Each structure stands twice: as C-alpha cells, then as structure tokens.
N, CA, C and O atoms as CSV, one atom per row, in Angstrom:
chain,resi,resn,atom,element,x,y,z
A,1,MET,N,N,122.496,97.195,93.625
A,1,MET,CA,C,122.414,99.018,94.128
A,1,MET,C,C,123.324,99.550,94.997
A,1,MET,O,O,123.319,100.764,95.202
A,2,GLY,N,N,124.330,98.614,95.697
A,2,GLY,CA,C,125.307,99.178,96.110
A,2,GLY,C,C,124.836,99.417,97.488
A,2,GLY,O,O,125.492,100.162,98.217
A,3,ILE,N,N,123.829,98.887,97.880
A,3,ILE,CA,C,123.468,99.422,99.455
A,3,ILE,C,C,123.707,97.843,100.028
A,3,ILE,O,O,123.662,96.815,99.352
A,4,SER,N,N,124.006,97.980,101.644
A,4,SER,CA,C,123.840,96.651,101.998
A,4,SER,C,C,122.200,96.482,102.655
A,4,SER,O,O,121.342,97.353,102.804
A,5,SER,N,N,122.154,94.994,102.975
A,5,SER,CA,C,120.723,94.791,103.128
A,5,SER,C,C,120.351,95.580,104.724
A,5,SER,O,O,119.189,95.828,105.044
A,6,SER,N,N,121.274,95.830,105.414
A,6,SER,CA,C,120.704,96.264,106.680
A,6,SER,C,C,120.657,97.706,106.319
A,6,SER,O,O,119.891,98.289,107.086
A,7,GLY,N,N,121.280,98.633,105.287
A,7,GLY,CA,C,121.091,100.175,104.816
A,7,GLY,C,C,119.335,100.030,104.330
A,7,GLY,O,O,118.380,100.773,104.555
A,8,ILE,N,N,119.431,98.905,103.684
A,8,ILE,CA,C,117.741,98.853,103.038
A,8,ILE,C,C,116.589,99.106,104.015
A,8,ILE,O,O,115.707,99.964,104.019
A,9,HIS,N,N,116.960,97.777,105.100
A,9,HIS,CA,C,116.148,97.677,106.091
A,9,HIS,C,C,115.873,98.929,106.948
A,9,HIS,O,O,114.738,99.135,107.376
A,10,LYS,N,N,117.070,99.912,107.247
A,10,LYS,CA,C,116.991,101.150,107.926
A,10,LYS,C,C,116.067,102.054,107.099
A,10,LYS,O,O,115.080,102.496,107.687
A,11,ARG,N,N,116.225,102.337,106.016
A,11,ARG,CA,C,115.625,102.805,104.973
A,11,ARG,C,C,113.880,102.678,104.881
A,11,ARG,O,O,113.088,103.621,104.903
A,12,VAL,N,N,113.564,101.230,104.772
A,12,VAL,CA,C,112.219,100.851,104.813
A,12,VAL,C,C,111.822,100.919,106.031
A,12,VAL,O,O,110.604,101.100,106.011
A,13,LYS,N,N,112.300,100.856,107.316
A,13,LYS,CA,C,111.971,101.018,108.566
A,13,LYS,C,C,111.672,102.897,108.793
A,13,LYS,O,O,110.928,103.393,109.640
A,14,LYS,N,N,112.195,103.369,108.142
A,14,LYS,CA,C,111.971,104.887,108.374
A,14,LYS,C,C,110.875,105.143,107.448
A,14,LYS,O,O,110.117,106.088,107.670
A,15,LEU,N,N,110.710,104.352,106.376
A,15,LEU,CA,C,109.636,104.923,105.625
A,15,LEU,C,C,108.231,104.673,106.792
A,15,LEU,O,O,107.427,105.545,107.123
A,16,VAL,N,N,108.250,103.201,107.266
A,16,VAL,CA,C,106.941,102.644,107.910
A,16,VAL,C,C,106.970,103.691,109.167
A,16,VAL,O,O,105.976,104.377,109.407
A,17,ASP,N,N,108.165,103.779,109.960
A,17,ASP,CA,C,107.942,104.785,111.250
A,17,ASP,C,C,107.515,106.093,110.688
A,17,ASP,O,O,106.752,106.519,111.554
A,18,THR,N,N,107.573,107.048,109.656
A,18,THR,CA,C,107.357,108.076,108.982
A,18,THR,C,C,105.692,108.043,108.992
A,18,THR,O,O,104.928,108.970,109.260
A,19,GLY,N,N,105.401,106.770,108.640
A,19,GLY,CA,C,104.011,106.552,108.175
A,19,GLY,C,C,103.715,106.869,106.580
A,19,GLY,O,O,102.589,106.978,106.096
A,20,MET,N,N,104.874,106.986,105.919
A,20,MET,CA,C,104.863,107.084,104.265
A,20,MET,C,C,104.329,105.997,103.513
A,20,MET,O,O,103.694,105.984,102.458
A,21,VAL,N,N,104.860,104.754,104.550
A,21,VAL,CA,C,104.230,103.320,103.696
A,21,VAL,C,C,103.527,102.746,105.258
A,21,VAL,O,O,104.029,102.739,106.382
A,22,ARG,N,N,102.198,102.299,104.785
A,22,ARG,CA,C,101.404,101.815,106.343
A,22,ARG,C,C,101.568,100.287,106.045
A,22,ARG,O,O,101.793,99.513,106.975
A,23,LYS,N,N,101.459,99.853,104.773
A,23,LYS,CA,C,101.307,98.163,104.914
A,23,LYS,C,C,102.227,97.743,103.896
A,23,LYS,O,O,102.746,98.581,103.159
A,24,PHE,N,N,102.537,96.198,103.764
A,24,PHE,CA,C,102.978,95.617,102.904
A,24,PHE,C,C,102.107,94.366,102.529
A,24,PHE,O,O,101.726,93.651,103.455
A,25,VAL,N,N,101.773,94.056,101.272
A,25,VAL,CA,C,100.653,93.098,100.841
A,25,VAL,C,C,101.412,92.017,99.881
A,25,VAL,O,O,102.417,92.344,99.250
A,26,ALA,N,N,100.951,90.931,99.830
A,26,ALA,CA,C,101.190,90.044,98.629
A,26,ALA,C,C,100.270,90.405,97.680
A,26,ALA,O,O,99.261,90.981,98.086
A,27,VAL,N,N,100.394,90.190,96.473
A,27,VAL,CA,C,99.796,90.405,95.186
A,27,VAL,C,C,99.582,89.188,94.861
A,27,VAL,O,O,100.588,88.752,94.302
A,28,VAL,N,N,98.415,88.084,94.964
A,28,VAL,CA,C,98.707,87.020,94.435
A,28,VAL,C,C,98.195,86.844,92.978
A,28,VAL,O,O,97.261,87.582,92.665
A,29,ASP,N,N,98.565,86.161,92.236
A,29,ASP,CA,C,98.084,85.646,90.631
A,29,ASP,C,C,96.912,84.977,90.773
A,29,ASP,O,O,97.003,83.870,91.305
A,30,PRO,N,N,95.722,85.387,90.407
A,30,PRO,CA,C,94.533,84.646,90.582
A,30,PRO,C,C,94.552,83.511,89.847
A,30,PRO,O,O,94.082,82.493,90.356
A,31,GLN,N,N,95.013,83.477,88.717
A,31,GLN,CA,C,94.935,82.104,87.945
A,31,GLN,C,C,96.351,81.307,88.433
A,31,GLN,O,O,96.412,80.185,87.929
A,32,VAL,N,N,97.072,81.517,88.979
A,32,VAL,CA,C,98.119,80.360,89.660
A,32,VAL,C,C,97.658,79.700,90.997
A,32,VAL,O,O,98.245,78.715,91.445
A,33,VAL,N,N,96.561,80.289,91.635
A,33,VAL,CA,C,96.041,79.792,92.778
A,33,VAL,C,C,94.533,79.140,92.027
A,33,VAL,O,O,93.595,78.899,92.787
A,34,GLY,N,N,94.418,78.953,90.948
A,34,GLY,CA,C,93.217,78.287,90.490
A,34,GLY,C,C,92.021,78.898,90.413
A,34,GLY,O,O,90.991,78.225,90.365
A,35,LYS,N,N,92.001,80.364,90.390
A,35,LYS,CA,C,90.863,81.105,90.598
A,35,LYS,C,C,91.144,81.671,88.892
A,35,LYS,O,O,92.166,82.226,88.489
A,36,LYS,N,N,89.927,81.340,88.098
A,36,LYS,CA,C,89.902,81.407,86.842
A,36,LYS,C,C,88.822,82.888,86.268
A,36,LYS,O,O,88.906,83.235,85.090
A,37,LEU,N,N,88.216,83.365,86.887
A,37,LEU,CA,C,86.844,84.249,86.937
A,37,LEU,C,C,87.387,85.388,87.980
A,37,LEU,O,O,87.428,85.235,89.201
A,38,LYS,N,N,87.832,86.659,87.208
A,38,LYS,CA,C,87.478,87.934,88.253
A,38,LYS,C,C,86.319,88.741,87.862
A,38,LYS,O,O,86.133,89.145,86.714
A,39,ALA,N,N,85.606,88.944,88.784
A,39,ALA,CA,C,84.760,89.625,88.790
A,39,ALA,C,C,84.237,91.135,89.367
A,39,ALA,O,O,84.791,91.440,90.424
A,40,PHE,N,N,83.496,91.893,88.976
A,40,PHE,CA,C,83.211,93.438,89.366
A,40,PHE,C,C,81.551,93.369,89.579
A,40,PHE,O,O,80.715,93.377,88.675
A,41,MET,N,N,81.319,93.304,90.910
A,41,MET,CA,C,79.820,93.353,91.176
A,41,MET,C,C,79.210,94.949,91.715
A,41,MET,O,O,79.678,95.624,92.632
A,42,GLY,N,N,78.171,95.245,90.937
A,42,GLY,CA,C,77.684,96.384,91.628
A,42,GLY,C,C,76.476,95.696,92.433
A,42,GLY,O,O,75.799,94.811,91.909
A,43,ILE,N,N,76.235,96.186,93.816
A,43,ILE,CA,C,75.328,95.662,94.816
A,43,ILE,C,C,74.612,96.563,95.572
A,43,ILE,O,O,75.137,97.180,96.499
A,44,SER,N,N,73.161,96.726,95.174
A,44,SER,CA,C,72.201,97.753,95.872
A,44,SER,C,C,71.673,96.745,97.345
A,44,SER,O,O,71.541,95.526,97.455
A,45,THR,N,N,71.505,97.633,98.134
A,45,THR,CA,C,70.916,97.121,99.389
A,45,THR,C,C,69.862,98.152,99.951
A,45,THR,O,O,69.706,99.348,99.705
A,46,SER,N,N,68.986,97.022,101.041
A,46,SER,CA,C,68.214,97.650,101.523
A,46,SER,C,C,68.700,98.914,102.746
A,46,SER,O,O,69.703,98.902,103.459
A,47,PRO,N,N,67.895,99.678,102.696
A,47,PRO,CA,C,68.161,100.934,103.726
A,47,PRO,C,C,68.936,100.148,105.173
A,47,PRO,O,O,68.526,99.126,105.721
A,48,GLY,N,N,69.780,100.718,105.447
A,48,GLY,CA,C,70.357,100.532,106.679
A,48,GLY,C,C,71.027,98.801,106.940
A,48,GLY,O,O,71.410,98.226,107.959
A,49,THR,N,N,70.939,98.394,105.569
A,49,THR,CA,C,71.939,97.236,105.821
A,49,THR,C,C,73.680,96.664,105.034
A,49,THR,O,O,74.333,95.625,104.932
A,50,CYS,N,N,73.789,98.141,104.632
A,50,CYS,CA,C,75.048,97.866,103.865
A,50,CYS,C,C,75.941,97.580,104.747
A,50,CYS,O,O,76.755,96.838,104.197
A,51,GLY,N,N,76.270,97.793,105.968
A,51,GLY,CA,C,77.279,97.481,106.941
A,51,GLY,C,C,76.971,95.878,107.235
A,51,GLY,O,O,77.967,95.260,107.613
A,52,GLU,N,N,75.941,95.230,107.139
A,52,GLU,CA,C,75.580,93.818,107.368
A,52,GLU,C,C,76.352,93.172,105.985
A,52,GLU,O,O,77.264,92.347,105.952
A,53,VAL,N,N,75.774,93.731,105.057
A,53,VAL,CA,C,76.052,92.934,103.713
A,53,VAL,C,C,77.925,93.206,103.799
A,53,VAL,O,O,78.717,92.270,103.688
A,54,ILE,N,N,78.241,94.281,103.957
A,54,ILE,CA,C,79.963,94.505,103.996
A,54,ILE,C,C,80.466,93.277,104.743
A,54,ILE,O,O,81.257,92.465,104.263
A,55,ALA,N,N,79.823,93.202,106.218
A,55,ALA,CA,C,80.444,92.224,106.874
A,55,ALA,C,C,80.322,90.851,106.373
A,55,ALA,O,O,81.198,90.050,106.698
A,56,GLN,N,N,79.209,90.418,105.516
A,56,GLN,CA,C,79.040,89.286,105.137
A,56,GLN,C,C,80.350,88.759,103.994
A,56,GLN,O,O,81.027,87.736,103.884
A,57,LEU,N,N,80.247,90.276,103.140
A,57,LEU,CA,C,81.424,89.597,101.970
A,57,LEU,C,C,82.736,89.861,102.343
A,57,LEU,O,O,83.674,89.516,101.624
A,58,SER,N,N,82.902,90.478,103.466
A,58,SER,CA,C,84.488,90.585,104.019
A,58,SER,C,C,85.019,89.195,104.547
A,58,SER,O,O,86.217,88.918,104.590
A,59,GLN,N,N,83.774,88.159,105.034
A,59,GLN,CA,C,84.144,86.922,105.302
A,59,GLN,C,C,84.762,85.768,104.370
A,59,GLN,O,O,85.394,84.748,104.642
A,60,ARG,N,N,84.225,86.468,102.883
A,60,ARG,CA,C,84.676,85.496,101.956
A,60,ARG,C,C,86.131,85.852,101.544
A,60,ARG,O,O,86.538,87.008,101.425
A,61,TYR,N,N,86.881,84.712,101.336
A,61,TYR,CA,C,88.155,84.873,100.770
A,61,TYR,C,C,88.296,85.311,99.196
A,61,TYR,O,O,89.260,85.838,98.640
A,62,GLU,N,N,86.890,84.882,98.601
A,62,GLU,CA,C,86.899,85.513,97.120
A,62,GLU,C,C,87.228,86.950,96.949
A,62,GLU,O,O,87.912,87.447,96.053
A,63,VAL,N,N,86.685,87.498,97.865
A,63,VAL,CA,C,86.203,88.813,97.830
A,63,VAL,C,C,87.825,89.788,98.007
A,63,VAL,O,O,88.562,89.569,98.969
A,64,LEU,N,N,88.149,90.754,97.018
A,64,LEU,CA,C,89.454,91.122,97.237
A,64,LEU,C,C,89.290,92.644,97.417
A,64,LEU,O,O,90.258,93.300,97.801
A,65,GLU,N,N,88.001,93.289,97.133
A,65,GLU,CA,C,88.046,94.570,97.776
A,65,GLU,C,C,86.455,94.857,97.626
A,65,GLU,O,O,85.716,94.380,96.765
A,66,ILE,N,N,86.109,95.747,98.666
A,66,ILE,CA,C,84.462,96.501,98.588
A,66,ILE,C,C,84.807,97.974,98.713
A,66,ILE,O,O,85.763,98.521,99.262
A,67,HIS,N,N,83.701,98.499,98.009
A,67,HIS,CA,C,84.019,99.985,98.105
A,67,HIS,C,C,82.218,100.441,98.000
A,67,HIS,O,O,81.310,100.021,97.282
A,68,GLU,N,N,82.274,101.421,99.020
A,68,GLU,CA,C,80.859,102.091,99.310
A,68,GLU,C,C,81.031,103.018,97.986
A,68,GLU,O,O,82.099,103.417,97.520
A,69,VAL,N,N,79.657,103.277,97.468
A,69,VAL,CA,C,79.650,104.218,95.987
A,69,VAL,C,C,78.309,105.142,95.961
A,69,VAL,O,O,77.285,104.600,96.376
A,70,ALA,N,N,78.244,106.153,95.623
A,70,ALA,CA,C,77.170,106.602,95.093
A,70,ALA,C,C,76.698,106.572,93.466
A,70,ALA,O,O,77.338,106.624,92.416
A,71,GLY,N,N,75.611,106.488,93.705
A,71,GLY,CA,C,74.768,105.955,92.673
A,71,GLY,C,C,73.842,105.054,92.192
A,71,GLY,O,O,72.916,104.952,92.997
A,72,GLU,N,N,73.693,104.317,91.161
A,72,GLU,CA,C,72.736,103.159,90.924
A,72,GLU,C,C,73.068,101.908,92.056
A,72,GLU,O,O,72.102,101.300,92.517
A,73,HIS,N,N,74.317,101.575,92.449
A,73,HIS,CA,C,74.630,100.581,93.423
A,73,HIS,C,C,75.272,101.448,94.781
A,73,HIS,O,O,75.878,102.518,94.824
A,74,ASP,N,N,74.839,100.452,95.904
A,74,ASP,CA,C,75.578,101.109,97.260
A,74,ASP,C,C,76.931,100.348,97.231
A,74,ASP,O,O,77.822,100.945,97.836
A,75,LEU,N,N,77.267,99.246,96.705
A,75,LEU,CA,C,78.626,98.809,96.841
A,75,LEU,C,C,79.213,98.607,95.900
A,75,LEU,O,O,78.382,98.543,94.994
A,76,PHE,N,N,80.363,98.429,95.446
A,76,PHE,CA,C,81.053,97.967,94.257
A,76,PHE,C,C,82.189,96.977,94.761
A,76,PHE,O,O,83.115,97.363,95.474
A,77,VAL,N,N,82.018,95.520,94.279
A,77,VAL,CA,C,82.835,94.375,94.735
A,77,VAL,C,C,83.827,94.003,94.095
A,77,VAL,O,O,83.508,93.830,92.919
A,78,LYS,N,N,84.888,93.790,94.286
A,78,LYS,CA,C,86.139,93.108,93.296
A,78,LYS,C,C,86.228,91.726,93.883
A,78,LYS,O,O,86.103,91.555,95.096
A,79,LEU,N,N,86.471,90.603,92.931
A,79,LEU,CA,C,86.444,89.212,93.331
A,79,LEU,C,C,87.080,88.455,92.531
A,79,LEU,O,O,87.079,88.709,91.326
A,80,VAL,N,N,87.719,87.422,93.023
A,80,VAL,CA,C,87.839,86.277,91.864
A,80,VAL,C,C,87.000,84.774,92.595
A,80,VAL,O,O,86.691,84.546,93.765
A,81,THR,N,N,86.860,84.123,91.612
A,81,THR,CA,C,86.196,82.791,91.822
A,81,THR,C,C,86.770,81.808,90.699
A,81,THR,O,O,87.541,82.084,89.779
A,82,ASP,N,N,86.168,80.556,91.038
A,82,ASP,CA,C,86.270,79.612,90.202
A,82,ASP,C,C,85.399,79.512,88.819
A,82,ASP,O,O,85.781,79.091,87.727
A,83,ASP,N,N,84.335,79.938,89.126
A,83,ASP,CA,C,83.285,79.945,87.966
A,83,ASP,C,C,82.197,80.703,88.284
A,83,ASP,O,O,82.127,81.286,89.366
A,84,THR,N,N,81.180,80.766,87.302
A,84,THR,CA,C,79.813,81.654,87.419
A,84,THR,C,C,79.088,81.033,88.423
A,84,THR,O,O,78.299,81.741,89.047
A,85,LEU,N,N,79.206,79.618,88.772
A,85,LEU,CA,C,78.319,78.963,89.904
A,85,LEU,C,C,78.977,79.407,91.167
A,85,LEU,O,O,78.102,79.653,91.997
A,86,LYS,N,N,80.233,79.614,91.660
A,86,LYS,CA,C,80.545,79.716,92.840
A,86,LYS,C,C,80.237,81.451,92.669
A,86,LYS,O,O,79.813,82.001,93.685
A,87,LEU,N,N,80.390,82.112,91.719
A,87,LEU,CA,C,80.100,83.672,91.468
A,87,LEU,C,C,78.347,83.834,92.187
A,87,LEU,O,O,77.896,84.721,92.911
A,88,ASN,N,N,77.754,82.729,91.692
A,88,ASN,CA,C,76.272,83.051,91.948
A,88,ASN,C,C,76.210,82.676,93.261
A,88,ASN,O,O,75.348,83.307,93.873
A,89,GLU,N,N,76.818,81.868,93.923
A,89,GLU,CA,C,76.727,81.345,95.256
A,89,GLU,C,C,77.143,82.493,96.444
A,89,GLU,O,O,76.696,82.552,97.589
A,90,ILE,N,N,78.178,83.415,95.777
A,90,ILE,CA,C,78.464,84.632,96.487
A,90,ILE,C,C,77.298,85.642,96.746
A,90,ILE,O,O,77.077,86.099,97.867
A,91,LEU,N,N,76.560,85.963,95.624
A,91,LEU,CA,C,75.779,86.635,95.468
A,91,LEU,C,C,74.557,86.289,96.465
A,91,LEU,O,O,74.118,87.124,97.256
A,92,HIS,N,N,74.003,84.849,96.341
A,92,HIS,CA,C,73.211,84.452,97.222
A,92,HIS,C,C,73.049,84.759,98.629
A,92,HIS,O,O,72.037,84.990,99.291
A,93,CYS,N,N,74.759,84.689,99.052
A,93,CYS,CA,C,74.963,84.642,100.532
A,93,CYS,C,C,74.487,85.769,101.251
A,93,CYS,O,O,74.143,85.703,102.431
A,94,THR,N,N,74.454,86.954,100.467
A,94,THR,CA,C,73.791,88.311,100.890
A,94,THR,C,C,72.522,88.633,100.323
A,94,THR,O,O,72.065,89.776,100.333
A,95,ARG,N,N,72.033,87.794,99.903
A,95,ARG,CA,C,70.411,88.098,99.386
A,95,ARG,C,C,69.636,88.304,100.488
A,95,ARG,O,O,68.700,89.092,100.360
A,96,SER,N,N,69.830,87.722,101.651
A,96,SER,CA,C,68.826,88.001,102.981
A,96,SER,C,C,68.745,89.474,103.611
A,96,SER,O,O,67.852,89.849,104.372
A,97,THR,N,N,69.647,90.115,103.241
A,97,THR,CA,C,69.767,91.253,103.520
A,97,THR,C,C,69.823,91.915,102.068
A,97,THR,O,O,69.165,92.928,102.306
A,98,ARG,N,N,70.014,91.967,101.340
A,98,ARG,CA,C,69.330,92.752,100.049
A,98,ARG,C,C,68.156,92.673,99.663
A,98,ARG,O,O,67.570,91.592,99.606
A,99,SER,N,N,67.539,93.961,99.287
A,99,SER,CA,C,66.441,93.763,98.637
A,99,SER,C,C,66.092,93.725,97.245
A,99,SER,O,O,65.033,93.355,96.739
A,100,ARG,N,N,67.491,94.311,96.511
A,100,ARG,CA,C,67.262,94.605,95.148
A,100,ARG,C,C,68.791,94.484,94.919
A,100,ARG,O,O,69.651,94.519,95.799
A,101,GLU,N,N,68.985,94.333,93.565
A,101,GLU,CA,C,70.347,93.963,92.939
A,101,GLU,C,C,70.715,95.049,91.963
A,101,GLU,O,O,71.769,94.979,91.331
C-alpha cells in the first residue's frame, strides 16, 4: 500500500476518535470451532418478560445476535450450536419466562 504501519495506525485512530469506527470485532467461522448448526429463532414472550428473556439469552455463548422485532414474534435470535439437541436446550432455558413460541 505504500503506507507505514505508524501511518495506518494514525488513520485508524482518527476514524475511531471521530466516531466513524465504533468497535472492532473478530468474526469466527462456526465450523472451525466445531459448531455445525446455524439457526435463526423467532421467539414470542409473555407481556413484560422480553427483557428477562434477552438477559437469559445474552448469557449463552451460542447466541450471536438478538433483535427485538414487531410482528408474530417478539425476538429474532441468531445462534450457532453443535446440533439440534443443544438448540432445544437453549429454547428450554427461556421457557419459564415465555408463555408461547
């Protein structure tokens, strides 16, 4: 590129300082770390329990993203796991705070 590493560092720092870049993240390939199943779940919650379900799901390392949505479901969750048995375990972990799926 023809730019020194210190020059690149200064440019990246400026992007962070101005708010153009808010964070850096590692994108891990699930299959490389042994996770074979990627799933998207729509979850419906009981009134007033959405925050509690989000808190429970946020503690699970398998959960990659949680989105609050309008429509048939209250939450849309993206996760990776070993198999359908583990997926069902994750579903059941929130069952006590959900009344419907």
